[in-house]
Each structure stands twice: as structure tokens, then as C-alpha cells.
Backbone bond lengths (Angstrom), bond angles and torsions (degrees), N, CA, C in turn:
res aa  C-N    CA-C-N  psi(-1)  N-CA   C-N-CA  omega(-1)  CA-C   N-CA-C  phi
1 M - - - 1.460 - - 1.525 109.87 -
2 G 1.334 116.87 146.42 1.447 121.49 -178.15 1.512 112.98 -78.52
3 V 1.285 114.33 -176.77 1.460 122.07 178.74 1.530 108.21 -76.34
4 T 1.327 116.54 138.72 1.465 120.63 177.97 1.522 110.29 -107.78
5 K 1.312 114.94 163.75 1.461 121.93 175.55 1.526 109.63 -56.01
6 E 1.329 116.40 -41.25 1.463 121.36 -178.50 1.533 111.93 -64.98
7 I 1.318 116.71 -36.42 1.474 120.13 177.76 1.526 110.05 -66.29
8 V 1.332 116.66 -44.63 1.473 121.03 178.71 1.527 109.55 -60.88
9 E 1.332 116.87 -45.48 1.467 120.82 179.41 1.525 110.99 -61.64
10 A 1.322 117.46 -45.74 1.470 121.12 -178.12 1.530 111.06 -63.66
11 T 1.320 116.93 -41.90 1.463 120.81 -179.07 1.527 110.89 -65.58
12 L 1.330 116.81 -47.95 1.466 119.81 -179.91 1.524 111.48 -65.45
13 T 1.323 116.96 -36.60 1.462 120.68 178.68 1.524 110.91 -64.44
14 S 1.319 117.24 -43.80 1.466 119.84 -177.46 1.525 112.46 -72.86
15 K 1.332 117.98 -30.00 1.463 119.80 -175.30 1.519 114.95 -96.82
16 L 1.345 117.54 -26.69 1.471 119.58 -176.28 1.528 113.73 -121.40
17 S 1.317 118.74 -1.46 1.469 123.85 177.80 1.535 112.67 43.34
18 P 1.329 117.69 59.27 1.468 119.05 -177.02 1.523 113.29 -70.27
19 T 1.344 114.91 149.89 1.457 120.36 172.90 1.526 109.75 -91.03
20 H 1.315 116.15 -17.56 1.466 123.15 173.86 1.519 106.86 -145.73
21 L 1.321 115.98 134.97 1.465 120.49 178.56 1.512 108.95 -148.28
22 E 1.318 115.13 126.42 1.458 120.81 174.67 1.517 107.44 -130.02
23 V 1.323 116.45 123.06 1.458 122.37 178.42 1.522 107.37 -121.84
24 V 1.327 116.18 127.80 1.457 121.60 178.82 1.527 108.19 -120.86
25 D 1.330 115.95 126.30 1.465 121.57 175.35 1.524 107.26 -82.69
26 T 1.323 116.88 109.30 1.465 121.40 -178.41 1.521 111.83 -98.61
27 S 1.335 116.64 12.39 1.461 121.02 -176.68 1.521 112.56 -96.32
28 G 1.321 117.01 0.49 1.450 119.06 -176.92 1.517 112.59 80.31
29 G 1.329 116.69 17.88 1.459 121.11 174.53 1.512 116.02 104.40
30 C 1.326 118.61 -4.80 1.472 119.24 -178.41 1.529 112.62 -86.71
31 G 1.339 118.04 -8.25 1.455 121.40 175.86 1.512 115.13 79.82
32 A 1.329 116.99 21.84 1.455 119.88 -177.56 1.525 113.37 -97.58
33 S 1.330 117.34 -13.49 1.458 120.14 -174.60 1.528 110.47 -147.19
34 F 1.341 115.64 130.30 1.462 120.79 -178.13 1.525 110.92 -137.05
35 V 1.333 115.12 150.57 1.460 122.90 170.85 1.526 106.06 -115.55
36 V 1.333 116.69 131.73 1.458 121.69 -175.56 1.527 110.26 -124.10
37 E 1.324 114.71 136.73 1.464 122.77 171.00 1.522 104.77 -125.45
38 I 1.339 117.14 120.15 1.464 120.37 -173.51 1.526 111.00 -137.77
39 V 1.333 114.67 139.88 1.466 122.29 176.70 1.524 106.76 -125.07
40 S 1.342 116.80 124.44 1.457 119.96 -176.96 1.528 111.35 -149.25
41 K 1.330 115.53 143.66 1.469 120.79 174.10 1.528 110.73 -64.67
42 E 1.322 116.47 -23.86 1.474 121.29 179.39 1.528 111.76 -60.46
43 F 1.330 117.15 -21.10 1.464 121.49 -177.69 1.528 113.18 -83.90
44 E 1.327 117.76 -9.97 1.464 120.17 -177.01 1.528 110.84 -59.32
45 G 1.337 115.57 131.31 1.456 121.73 179.71 1.518 114.40 79.62
46 K 1.334 117.26 2.95 1.464 121.40 -178.78 1.531 109.97 -105.54
47 R 1.327 115.29 145.02 1.464 120.83 174.62 1.529 108.94 -73.69
48 L 1.319 116.59 161.23 1.458 121.60 -178.39 1.532 111.58 -56.72
49 L 1.316 117.21 -43.50 1.463 120.32 179.22 1.523 111.34 -60.19
50 D 1.323 116.77 -41.34 1.467 120.80 178.35 1.532 111.16 -65.44
51 R 1.313 116.66 -36.49 1.466 120.57 177.99 1.530 110.43 -63.87
52 H 1.323 115.72 -44.39 1.467 120.22 177.92 1.531 110.17 -62.08
53 R 1.309 116.06 -40.57 1.472 119.63 177.40 1.524 111.35 -62.59
54 M 1.325 116.58 -37.54 1.468 120.96 178.62 1.531 110.91 -63.90
55 V 1.328 116.36 -41.69 1.466 120.66 178.50 1.525 109.66 -64.85
56 N 1.325 116.45 -46.13 1.467 120.25 178.80 1.524 111.33 -62.60
57 A 1.317 117.40 -39.81 1.468 121.03 179.36 1.526 110.59 -66.40
58 A 1.337 116.63 -39.25 1.463 120.08 178.93 1.528 110.81 -63.04
59 L 1.322 115.88 -31.87 1.471 121.16 -178.25 1.530 112.16 -100.53
60 E 1.318 116.61 23.83 1.472 120.54 -175.10 1.529 112.56 -51.93
61 K 1.307 117.53 -48.70 1.468 121.43 -179.29 1.533 111.03 -64.73
62 E 1.322 116.18 -45.68 1.455 121.24 -178.41 1.526 112.18 -66.45
63 M 1.342 116.88 -30.77 1.458 121.30 -177.93 1.535 112.65 -64.57
64 Q 1.321 117.13 -16.26 1.460 120.26 176.32 1.532 110.98 -65.80
65 E 1.345 116.34 -24.04 1.461 121.07 -179.85 1.528 113.22 -111.77
66 I 1.332 117.13 -14.53 1.466 121.05 179.77 1.529 108.21 -88.17
67 H 1.328 116.06 130.83 1.469 120.29 -179.65 1.526 112.40 -93.73
68 A 1.330 116.37 -26.57 1.462 119.81 -178.68 1.529 109.85 -144.26
69 L 1.328 115.46 126.70 1.460 121.57 175.72 1.519 107.71 -128.23
70 S 1.318 116.07 116.35 1.458 121.94 177.97 1.520 108.29 -107.16
71 I 1.327 116.23 118.16 1.460 120.87 178.40 1.522 106.85 -95.73
72 K 1.326 114.35 97.83 1.462 121.73 -175.49 1.522 111.10 -66.62
73 K 1.341 116.19 -45.29 1.468 122.00 177.58 1.514 108.85 -143.99
74 A 1.328 115.63 140.47 1.465 122.81 173.32 1.528 105.34 -138.68
75 L 1.326 115.35 91.49 1.459 121.36 -170.32 1.526 112.53 -118.90
76 T 1.342 115.01 159.86 1.462 120.73 169.40 1.529 106.77 -81.91
77 P 1.332 118.07 161.49 1.469 119.45 176.67 1.539 112.71 -56.51
78 E 1.324 117.24 -37.31 1.464 120.88 179.55 1.531 110.80 -64.69
79 Q 1.332 117.19 -43.66 1.462 120.62 178.05 1.528 110.85 -64.31
80 W 1.325 116.10 -39.62 1.467 121.16 178.92 1.527 110.15 -61.54
81 E 1.318 115.90 -43.67 1.473 121.35 178.93 1.518 110.62 -62.00
82 Q 1.334 116.44 -44.15 1.457 121.09 179.81 1.527 110.93 -62.04
83 Q 1.332 116.63 -42.78 1.463 119.83 178.91 1.519 111.69 -67.07
84 S 1.311 116.37 -37.66 1.466 120.92 179.45 1.531 110.29 -64.42
85 Q 1.328 116.95 -41.04 1.463 121.15 179.78 1.527 110.62 -69.59
86 A 1.320 116.94 -37.78 1.465 120.79 -178.51 1.522 111.67 -67.80
87 S 1.321 117.47 -31.88 1.461 120.86 -178.54 1.528 112.67 -89.43
88 A 1.332 116.77 -6.38 1.477 119.80 -178.24 1.501 112.49 -82.85
């Protein structure tokens, strides 16, 4: 069986302790393609590229079966708050 949305969520939750996490299976249910939006204190002081690397590293095992991973947002809680206020 392929990777599920729930597996991706559980892995990212256990490894990056996000305060916000949204995972969307864009593969039609086969687990080959996901879009991720994640907010974590672990990202503080890290560049965007490093944050993406952290997400990919956290999903190292799952990435063997995932063909496409789009990281829509990888923000710190402070950045998330700022974006939330700006869009309100």
C-alpha cells in the first residue's frame, strides 16, 4: 500500500512538532503526490531552502514512494501569525 495523507501528517507531526499542518493528497488517493503547508518552531533561524530540506528529511522513508511533494508554505509561528493578520 502507498503512503497516505495520515502517514505524512503523523511523520511530520512527530519529527517537526508543527503548530499548523495541512497535507493534501493531490494524487487522487494513490499516495504519490502531496501538497504540504507547515508551521513549526523548528524553522526559526533557518532559510527557506533549509526548511524544505528539513521537511524532505523528515519524510525520507515516505519519499521512497512519493513521486511529488510540493511544500506550499514552511513558516515559523511568527511568520504564520503575520500572514494571518495581513490576510484578515
